[in-house]
N, C-alpha and C positions, 0 to 999 in steps of 0.2 A: 667893853672889849677895846684893847689898846688900838691905836691907829697902826702900829708896827703888825700886830696880829692880823688886823683887817687886811692890810696890805699883802700880808703873805698868803692869806686865804683865797683873796678875791681878785688880785692884780690879773692872772692869767685869764680866767673865764671873762672878766670885764673888757679886756684887751680882745678876746676872741669875738665878743658882741661888737665892739666898735669897729674892728677890722673887717668883719663881715658887712656891717652896715656902710662903711665908707669905701672899701676897698684901698685905704691907705695906712701903711704901717705907721708912718710919722704922725699923722693926725691922731690915730687910734691911740697911740702913746700919750699924746698930748692931753687928750680927753681924759684918759685914765688918771692921768696925774692930777688933773683939774678936780676930777670927782673925789679924790682922796683929800686934796687940799680944802675943798669945800666942807667935807665932813670934819676935818681938823680944825676948822675955823668956827665951827658951832660953838655958841656961847655955853651951851647946856646940851650934851650929846645924850643925856640920859632920856630926853624927850624922844629920842629914836627908838622905836620898839623892834624894829627890823633893820638891822644895818645893811644887811645884803640887799634888800628891796630899795633902801635908800639910795644905795650906790648905783644899782642898775637903773634907776629912775633917772638920776643925774646923767649918767652916761647916754641913756637913750635919748634923752631930751637935747642934750648938746649934739648928739650926731644928727638928730632931726634939723636942728638949727643951722649946723653947719651944711647940711645938704640943700636946705632951702636957699641959703645965702650963696652957694656955689652952683645952682642950677643953670644960671646964665652961662657961667664959665664952661661948663661941660658941654653945652649947646655948641659952642664955638671952638671946641677942641679940634685940633688938627690931626686928622687921620683917625684910625681905630683907637679907642680908649681901652686899656687894659689896667688892671688893678697893679698896685705896687706888689712885687714878688715879696712873698714871706719866706726867708731863709731860715732853715732849721739849724738851730744852734746845738753845740754838743751837749748842753745841760737838758735839752728836751727829753722829758720822760722821767727825770729824777723827782719831779713835783707831781704829786697826784691830781693837782688842779689842771695839768696840762692834758688831761683826757679830753678837754674842749677842744684842744687843737689836734689830738690825734685821732679821736674815734668819730668825730664829725667831719664831714667833708669840708676841706679847705681849698679845694683844687681850683685853678683858674676858671675852668669851665663852669663849676658851680658859683662861684662869685659873680662870673658874668650873668649867670641866670638870675641871681638875686638882684642884679642891677636893672633888670626888667620890671621889676616891681617898683612902685612909688615909695617914697621915704616911710610913710606910716605903714603901708602894706609890709615892707620888709622889717620894720621893726616888731609888729605884731608877730609875723611868721617866726622870727628868730626867737622871740621871748617865749612863744609857745612850742615850736618845734625843737629847738636846741636846748633852751634853757627850762622848759616845762613848767612854766608859770601858769597859774589858772587864769581863766578869762577875766575873772573880777581883778586879779593882781594886775593883769596887762592894762586892763581898762584905767586903773588907778595911776599906773604909770604915765600913760599917754593922754590921759584925759578925755577918754571916750566911754561910752556905756559898754557893759559887758556883751549885751547883744549885738552891738556894733562890731566889737573886737572879734567875736565868734564869726560874723559874716565875713569879715576882712580877711580872717585866717583862712577860711574855706575857700574864699575866691583866690587869694595868694597861692595856696596850695595847688589849685587847679591849674594856675598859669605857670607854674614852674616845670611841671613835667619832667622831673630829674630822675631818669630811670638808666642809668649808664650800664654799658656792656661791663661784665665782670672785669675789673682791671687786673693787669699781671701783677704778681707780687713785686715787692720793692726790688728785691734782688735781680729778678727776671727782667723788669723794666730797665733797671740800671745796665743790665747786660745788653739790652736792645739799643738803648741810647748810646752807649759806647761802640756798638757795632755800626750804628747809623753815621757816627762821626768819622769813624775809621774808613767806612766805604764812600762817604763824601769825598774824603781827602784823596782816597786812592782811585776815586773815579770808577767804582765797582758798581756799575748800574744794574746788574743782575741781583747782587745782593740788596741793594737798596729797593729793588721791586718787592723783594720778600718782607722787608721791614716796614715799608710806608705804602699806605692805601693809595690807590688809584685816584681816590677823590680826596686826598688830603688838603687842608686848607691852612694857610700861614698868615697869621696876624702879627704885624709889627707897629709898636707904639713908640714913635718918636717925638710926639708931641709938637711938631714942626721945629724942634731943636736940633735934632740930629738926622742923618740920613736914615729914611725908612720909608716903606712903601704906605701910600696913603690909603690903598684900598686892600682888602683881602686878596691874596694870591690863591687861586684854586686850580687843583689839578697836579698829578705827579710831575709831569714834564716841566711845567711852568715852576713849580717850587724847587725841584732840583736843579734846573737850569739857573735859577736866581743864585742859589748858594754856591754852585761851581763858579758862577761869575764872580761872585764876592771873594771866594778863595783865591781866585786868580788874581783880582784887584789888589788884595791885600797880602798876597805871599810874602812870607817872611816878616810881617809886620803883626801877626796875631797871635795869641795864646789863649789856652782854654783849659777849664778845670770842670769837674763834676761835683754837683752838690744836691742837696735836697731842696727843691722849690715848691711851695704849697703842697708838701705832703709826698710829693713824688719826685723821682731823679730828674734832674735838669742840668743845665750847662751854663757856666759864665764864661764870656768870651771878651777878652780885651784887646783893643786895637791900638797900637803905637802908645799904650799905656794911658790914653786919653779917653777913648770912647769904650763904653761898656755895654754889653747885651747880656740880658739874662733870659735863658730859654726854658720854657716848661711846655709840656706835652699832654695830649690825652690819646687813648689808644681804644681800638675797637677790633675785635677778631684777631687779638695778639698781633696788631699792626698800629703804626703811628697813624692817627687820624687827624689831629689837629696840632699845629706848633705855634706857640706863642712867643714872641721876641718883645721884651720891654727894654728900650734903649733910651727913653726920656731921662735925661740926667737928674731931673727933679724927683723922679720916682726912685733913683738908686742911690740917694745919697746916705741911707740907712745901711746899704750893703757893704 
């Protein structure tokens, strides 16, 4: 099979694996490119009997290496760590391989749950749960026994506990987010009480490089007051637009054309339950 055909078939699912492993769009793109380059540089590709498994093995192990090398950096991260936002492109859905991004969860909340697993647990869980590899195939990819991989998978599955409330449809969520923004700007507290949970939590990731809360902000009053203060502070200096972030409606906010925030949300009982804001410029270079 030609490298061009392989690239067309597997680029998106390989990116999907790497992004879920790393929480980084840019690192995931780099690793996928490296995997195809490694395949293309084989002196005799005919010795590869399963190109798909070969590519997945390369991507998995490059991700594991990167996670191990960056573990200390993560420990020293300033404030809450959030994954790089994945912004939906207009072409999403035209390629059948995009099913890996559409039909499996890529929400910010789910990615944060994956981060609670160690690197090997994450790899085994994703290869088995999302990509449906057998335990023997997973074992061959990560260099462990099939029995060990089975145990790792079941341990990881018990740890994640991902059982979200039925999310609103994309159109309904988009309507709620737009109402949320309009109500914030207008100072309509009664409407905000309808839209936002009393126990809402706000996470902001500035990475120590831009202004951002270094601890989660919990509770309706604190979260709304914070945003009202920000609106007053930057009155006339900000602009915003709506876009799809990690599979759900979100917001892009620009301040003085220099600082950028990407907001994503989770919902429970048709209210906004969690708000995530990524402002670390290193995580927004791809946006």
